[in-house]
Structure formats: structure tokens, C-alpha cells
C-alpha positions, 0 to 999 in steps of 0.5 A: 905698844902696836903701832901702823907705821911707815918709813918711806912714801909710797903704796900701802905696801910701805906700811907695817905693824911695829912695836914702838914706844906708848906715847907720854902726854905732855902739859895740855895733852890726853892720853886716849885708848884707840878704840877704833880708827877711821881710814880716809883717802887722804891717810893713803895720800899721806903715805904716798907723799903727796901732803907737803911737810910729812915727816918720817917714820910716822904712824897715820891716821886722823880720824878715831874714837876711845876712851882718854886714859891720861890727861885733866879732862873727859878722864874714863870717858869715851871720846871722838877727834879728828885731830889736826897734823895726825898722821903729818907733823906728828904720829897718828891715830892708827895705834893702840894709843895716840897723845892729842891736844886736850882742846880736840876732844869732843864726848862721843855722841850717845848714839853712836857706838866707837866704831861709827863715832870713828868713821864721822870725822874728816867727811863729816867735819869738812862738810859741816865747816863748808856748809854751816860756816862758808856757805853759811846754808840757810832753811829752804836754800838749794844747794848743789853738791858737786860729787855727791855721791862721795864720802863729803858729798854724802855727809854734806847731803845729811847736814842739808837736809838737817838744815832744811835746805834743798839738796840738788847733786852732780855725780857721774851717773844719774843713780837716785841717792837719799836726800837728794832731790835730783841727781844730775849726770856729769857725763851726759847732762849739760849740768848748767842747763839741768840746774836752771831747768830744775830751780825754775831759771833762778840757779841755785843758791850755793854749790859745794864742789868737792871735785873741782878740775873740769867741774869747777867753772860749770859749778860757778856757772849754776849760781843764782845771782849772789850765790857762793862755791865752796871748793874743797878740792881739785882732781886732775890739774888744780889750776882751772878756768872762768869768765871773771867777768860772768864772775863779778856780774853774777855777784859770785862768791867762792870760799876755799875750805881745807879741813888739814888747816882746822886747830885743835880747838876748831876740831872740838867745836865742830865736833860739839855741833855736829853731836846733836845731830847723831844724837836725835838721828838727824844724822847718821854715820856711813855704812862700816866695814869692820876691819882687825888691826892687824889687816890694816894693810889690807884695807888701805890697798882696798881704798887706793884701788878703788874696791872699799865698798864701806868706810873702812874701820881698824878695830882694836878690840882684839888686841884689848880683849 
């Protein structure tokens, strides 16, 4: 089969499409013919060597959709998944076939194409765990999403609206975003002051911080008494400062979420919880740019350079036609 491979860490130029043996599923695994595979910024980070424990040579790619061709579960059916360890400790989905634990698979939402389903994975699963599980966001509550214009921020906005919560956003511009009541410009506004103005002096019930770094403390200080903040990333220096006395006086809670720690069973359960949102049109996939598999390296370069205007999704239709 054809697979995207890298045998050393570096820029997207280390990637090449190679012919390798088709994998054989072991007990408890399924063999999936990949129909579409998304490229995430975390995949670019993987090939650059930023994920500790990545073994070489390796096929990247966590998010995919396809048809089960061997295995005891979902034989012949269309599935979607975001396999734990894919592209890091086992070969990923940016290949014609991939093996994954059967318990990681979930049936694709009926309303999504295979290409759309492949684009859901990491952003929506991370956002779902952050809001529904970690923050336990309830109807009527207000959440502040830091980095609201990003992939996880956009997914979280949809999920928050689906859960009938109110959304405030923070981004590097004030451009309006669908589903967001107000966007706070982090380059010009005092975020805490704006949040308290917008919440009648109360503060938000929850924060999803997809940025970290310099945004961490202002976000934490935007919480109401007893509010909770979920952290999923930190740009620049991973170390942050905050006033611990203010933190405990405010009865604040800080929770971390890491999508690479999801188990195969977690992935399938999250996908099953998200499926009704897509099938009822409460959730929508992001805009896509379909890329023929043979042009995968160019798609990686667009993401690495910040030039990708839509989700890059590799299509295998020409190989399978």
C-alpha cells in the first residue's frame, strides 16, 4: 500500500509517499481502508519531533474515516475515529490502510460525508471533553473561549451553543464570529475588565483556554466565584504565573485536558456522544480543502506556514478508483 512516511524529524520536507506492506490486524484490531484523513497542527508537531515518545520510521495522522475491511466489529461499514497513539507509537491514518483497536471505532454520522467525518476528530473531541466533561458546562451558563477563532475554539463554540450556554470569545481581532455573543480583542482590550462588563460584574462560569502563556492569568481572573478553567495548551513558555491567594479566595478550579491521553474506548465514546449533534445539524464540520493523497506534503507545508485557509483533508479516492 501507499503511505506517507517520515524517518527523521524536521519540516514537512522530511515526508515522502512510500510503498510499504499492508498492515495485518491483530486480535482486537480492525483493518480500515482509509477514505479520508485530516491533517492537524499536532501532526505537523509530530513530524518536527515535538511529541515525546514518537518512534521512527512512522506514518503520521490521527483523524480519519473509512470502511472496515477486516475485524469482528463494523465489518463493511463506514466508521470514523481519532486513534490514540496513531502517528506517534504506531503507524497513523495517512495511508491507504490503517489498523486500530476495534473499541476505538464509531459509526460515521449519516449526515456527514467521509471527508467531513475525517475532519472532526481532534478539535471536536478535545472541545467536547473540555466542555461536557471537564467543565461540565450547563445550559444558561456563560463560557469564555480563549482562541475562539481556532479549530478547537470554533468546535467549542458550536458545542457550547448546542448545550444552550452563552459564549464570549477572545481572539487577536474583534471580528464577529457566529455563535459568539461578543469577541474580546486580546491585543487592545483588558480582557478581565471586558468580561466583567459583559457579565454585569459577575465573571464567567467557565473558561476554555486554548492558548495559555500570557493569556492564562487574565483568563483565570475572569472567572466568577467558584468558576472553573480548562487548559489544553500553552504557547511559548509553558510556565505561567498567577496569584495563588486570589485563586483560592475565588474558589476557582483548574482542569487540564490532553487529547493524546484519550484511550481507544474514550475515543469511541466521545464520537458516539458527538454523533447526534451532527445528525441533528446542531454541529457542523469545518470548511474543508480536499487534497489528493499524492499532494500531502504540500498540504503539510500550508499548515506549517500558516497559509491553510481551511481544514486540510487528504482524499484517497483516486487511489481507490
